[in-house]
C-alpha positions, 0 to 999 in steps of 0.5 A: 675334065672340063665342064660343058658349056651351053649358050642357053639353058634350054640346050641342057634340057634338050640334051636330056629329053630332046628327040622324037621319042624321049618325051613320049616315053616320059609321058607314058611313065608319068602314068606309072611303071611300064615294062618294055613290051608295054611301052612298045605297045603304046608306041608302035612306031618306035623300033625295039632298038630305038626304044632300048637306046632311049630308055638307056639314055634316060636312065644314064641321065637319072630321069628314069629308074630300071627295076630288074626283078630276079625271076624266070623269065626275067622282068624289067620295069621302068619308072620316073625317078624323083628327078624325072618327076620334076619334068612333069610340068614341062611335059604337061605344057608340051602336051597342051601346046601340042593339042593347040597346035593340032586344033589349029592345023586340023580342027578336030584334035580327036580326028588325028589323035590315036586312042590311048590312055593319054588321049582318053584323059583329054576326051574326058575333059573336052566332052560336055558333061551330059555326054559322059 
């Protein structure tokens, strides 16, 4: 089998984490293990089919681990693999750039960001200390 050729290394990165949902899934998994239903609840716009597909691809690429618990009903959880944890710097930078972009385009980033655990962390950083 011949090795794949890339014009630039970022192509290899995007092959693994590219697309609308993979980085979102990975960001949620940086906060710990999640069941499929938890991920679906955190990303209401994603279809179940797309979520399943993206999770399978991330697992195939070794970025996440799938844990199956032998119980009734069956329980499946996903977590970042050690290899996937190496993406945390990239994900943090993508979030930081996204915040700057939202502020540039919309002004108040909290007027367009949904309430979520990930965004609550941002609010805590941005609020003046006397408000907390």
